[in-house]
N, C-alpha and C positions, 0 to 999 in steps of 0.2 A: 542578467540582472536582477537583485533583489524589490523587493519591495517587500516594509514590513510596515503595520495601521491598528490601532490604538481601537477597536472597532465602538465607537458608541460612547467609550468611558465608561460603561460596564466590565473592566477588567478585562475584555477576552483580550483574544492576540491572530493578527493576521498577516504570513510571512510568504510571495510569492518563490520560487527560482524557477528560469527560465533556463532549460538546460536542454539544447539541439532541438528540437522541434515538439519538447514534451513543457510543460508547466506540469508544476510540484504546487502545490498549495497547503501548507502546514497554517489549520485554526484551532486555536481551542475555544471552545465551545462551555456552557455550564448546562446543567440539567433543571429541573424545576426546581429539586432541593440541593441547587448551587453546586452540584457535584460538578465539578473541568473534567473533560475529558479532550483530546483531539481528532482532526480530521486530516486526512495525510487526503486528498484528491490528484489524480494523473491526471492531464487532461494531451489528448493533442487533436490535433488541428489535421480535420479527415475532406474527401474530396465525394460528393454523392452524383455521380456521375447519371443515377437517373431524373436528380431536384437538379443538374449542372450548379448545384450550389457545394460550400463547405459549411460544415457544419463541427463540433466540438466531440470525441467521444471520452468521455468520462469515468473513471473508475477510481473509487472511494474507499475505506479504511476506517476503523474507530477504533482509535487506543485508549482504553480506562487507566487511570491514575497505578489500579492494582498491577496491570500488566508494563508497566514502566520501565523498570529495571531490566525486566527479563526480552524488553523488546529489544531492547537500546545494546542490550550483552549478545543478543542471536544477531542481530545488522551491525555491531561494531566486530566480533568474531570473523564474519561472509566475510565482510572489509577486508579485513587483515587477509586475510586467506586468499583474495582474491590479487591483493596485494605487497604481498609475501612468499603464499603456496606454504604459508606455517599453521597448520592447525592447530586448537585453541588445547588447553590445556585439561578440560577437561570434557575434552569430546566424545571419546570411549568409558565414560562415566556413565552416561543415557546410552537405554539398550537400543538400535539403529533400528527404524520400520523395515523392513522387506516387502518398499512397495510395488505392485503389478504394473508392470509400462503399458501402455500403449500410444497409440500414433493418432490425434487428432486428422481432421482436414487443411491448418496448418501448419502440419510440420513437429508443432509442437509435444513435448511427451510427458504423459498427465498421469500419474496411478489414480486407481480405483476412489483415493480418498476425496484427489481433486475431484473427479468428476462428481463424488456426489456432492462437496462445500460445491462446486457448482449448482449444483439442483439446489438446494438449501435454499444460496443468494436468491438463483432467476422465483423460487416461489416468492421471498420478499416484494416481490415488484407487484403481485395479485391481491 
C-alpha cells in the first residue's frame, strides 16, 4: 500500500510504502533557507515484553539535494546487482576500502567504520 500527500500546501511531500513488516516513509522537507531535502524513515512494529505493548522502532536517513545523483546511482547499482548479479561498469574505478570485520551480538557483520558512525549517531541524541 502506498500513500501520498501534499503537506499543507507548502510544497512538501510525503509517501508511505508498506513492505511486509516494515513501512518506509519518504518525506520532502525544507530548511529555513527553503533548501529541500528528503528524509527516509524505516519503521518496524516491535513488541516490548516488559511493558507488554507494541512500539515502533524507527531509523531515519537525511538525504540532501547535492547527494541525490550519487545515492540514486548507488542504490540502482545495488538493486541491479541483487537482481542480475551484474557489477556496475564503474565498480573497479574507485579504490575499494579494506574493512576489518567483527561480529556484533545480533550476528551482523560491521566494519570499524560502521562502529564509528554508530557512535557519532548515538551522540546526536544527547
